[in-house]
TISEFI-62994 format. One record per residue (C-alpha): residue number from 1; x, y, z. Coordinates in steps of 0.5 Angstrom, whole numbers. Example, Ala and Ser with C-alpha at 12.3 -4.5 7.8 and 13.67 -1.06 7.14 Angstrom:
2
  num      u      v      w
    1     25     -9     16
    2     27     -2     14
END
This chain:
216
  num      u      v      w
    1    -33      4     43
    2    -39      7     44
    3    -40     15     41
    4    -42     21     42
    5    -45     26     36
    6    -47     31     41
    7    -43     36     36
    8    -44     34     30
    9    -53     34     30
   10    -52     42     34
   11    -47     43     28
   12    -53     42     23
   13    -57     45     29
   14    -52     52     30
   15    -53     51     36
   16    -49     53     40
   17    -47     50     48
   18    -51     55     52
   19    -58     54     48
   20    -58     47     48
   21    -57     48     55
   22    -62     52     57
   23    -68     48     52
   24    -65     41     56
   25    -65     44     64
   26    -58     42     65
   27    -51     45     67
   28    -46     47     61
   29    -42     43     65
   30    -46     36     64
   31    -47     38     57
   32    -40     39     55
   33    -38     33     57
   34    -43     30     53
   35    -40     33     48
   36    -34     32     48
   37    -34     24     51
   38    -32     25     58
   39    -39     23     59
   40    -40     15     60
   41    -47     15     62
   42    -53     18     59
   43    -60     18     63
   44    -66     17     57
   45    -70     22     60
   46    -65     26     58
   47    -63     23     51
   48    -70     24     50
   49    -69     32     50
   50    -63     33     46
   51    -68     29     41
   52    -73     33     42
   53    -69     39     42
   54    -64     37     36
   55    -70     34     32
   56    -66     27     30
   57    -66     20     32
   58    -62     18     39
   59    -58     14     32
   60    -56     20     31
   61    -52     22     38
   62    -49     15     40
   63    -47     11     35
   64    -42      4     37
   65    -35      3     32
   66    -30     -2     33
   67    -23      1     35
   68    -17     -4     32
   69    -13     -1     37
   70    -15     -3     45
   71    -21      1     49
   72    -24      3     54
   73    -31     -1     53
   74    -35      3     57
   75    -41     -2     57
   76    -48      1     62
   77    -48      9     57
   78    -55      8     57
   79    -56      2     63
   80    -54      8     69
   81    -58     15     71
   82    -53     21     71
   83    -46     24     68
   84    -43     25     74
   85    -39     21     79
   86    -37     16     73
   87    -29     15     71
   88    -29     19     64
   89    -26     17     58
   90    -17     18     58
   91    -16     25     53
   92    -13     20     48
   93    -18     16     47
   94    -22     24     46
   95    -16     25     41
   96    -17     18     38
   97    -25     20     37
   98    -23     27     34
   99    -19     25     28
  100    -23     18     27
  101    -30     23     25
  102    -26     28     22
  103    -21     26     19
  104    -21     19     18
  105    -28     19     16
  106    -30     26     14
  107    -26     28     10
  108    -23     21      8
  109    -28     16      7
  110    -34     20      7
  111    -33     28      4
  112    -38     29     10
  113    -37     36     12
  114    -41     37     18
  115    -37     31     20
  116    -29     34     17
  117    -32     41     21
  118    -32     37     29
  119    -25     36     27
  120    -22     40     25
  121    -20     48     26
  122    -22     53     21
  123    -15     57     20
  124    -11     48     19
  125     -7     46     14
  126     -4     41     12
  127      4     43     11
  128      8     39      5
  129     15     40      2
  130     18     42     -4
  131     24     43    -10
  132     31     44     -6
  133     28     48      2
  134     22     51      0
  135     14     48      2
  136      9     49      1
  137      1     48      5
  138     -7     47      3
  139    -12     50      6
  140    -17     46     10
  141    -23     49      6
  142    -18     48      0
  143    -19     41      3
  144    -25     41      5
  145    -29     43     -1
  146    -24     38     -6
  147    -26     33     -2
  148    -35     35     -2
  149    -34     35     -9
  150    -32     28     -9
  151    -37     26     -5
  152    -42     30    -10
  153    -38     27    -17
  154    -39     19    -13
  155    -32     18    -12
  156    -34     19     -4
  157    -36     16      1
  158    -30     11      0
  159    -32      3      0
  160    -28     -4      3
  161    -22     -5      0
  162    -22      3      0
  163    -24      6      5
  164    -18      9     10
  165    -16      7     16
  166    -11      9     22
  167     -7      5     26
  168     -4     10     32
  169      3      9     34
  170      4     15     39
  171      0     20     43
  172      3     25     46
  173      0     31     50
  174      3     36     56
  175     -3     42     58
  176     -8     45     52
  177     -3     42     46
  178     -1     34     43
  179      3     31     37
  180     -1     25     34
  181      3     21     29
  182     -1     15     26
  183     -1     10     20
  184     -5     11     15
  185     -7      5     11
  186    -11      2      5
  187    -13     -5      2
  188     -7     -6      8
  189     -2     -1      5
  190      1      5      8
  191      2     10      4
  192      4     15      9
  193      7     17     16
  194      3     22     19
  195      3     27     25
  196     -2     32     26
  197     -3     37     32
  198     -8     39     36
  199    -10     45     40
  200    -15     44     45
  201    -20     50     45
  202    -27     52     48
  203    -30     47     44
  204    -25     42     44
  205    -20     38     42
  206    -18     42     34
  207    -13     39     29
  208     -9     45     26
  209     -4     42     22
  210      1     36     20
  211      6     35     17
  212      8     28     12
  213     12     22      9
  214      9     19      4
  215     12     12      3
  216     13      9     -3
END
């Protein structure tokens, strides 16, 4: 699957959609489609302008990722001449990409701050059951700092059989709200069943909470 990491590079360069739109001379509506992985094509001239503005390489913007689940294969991403008039990638694929980038890759496998922040809302909480009828919660800020520290200590990034992967069991969307059930694996062993809640904000889909079941 072809993934557009424009949101990641914009976060790295601290550039807003409005600023990028003005610099590359494309409408915010079309640029937003590209940023949110809804575009199916991009002109070479536009890619050149984006790379020049964000001071990056095409490989920083465009990524190929193998997916275990059945997806729509985009074969003409760099060959098409316009962003308009193309079939959109489904909202479910956008949500999957958000989770794969921010949660699976950013938080679990790499400890990469920019990827984590691209898909998690700042007010996200991990919720769990404590003793009796009590609960505990863990903020994304604390979770993110722990992952970043693991990266500094050499624990992350994970490689080989140690890497986390996910199998998506269901994605339920109603307008700007979504709930995702996924199975969390390490070395083909299921560790958790996760339930992630997402809202679609102006900047795109963001993970806002998670509950889970830990398998024995």
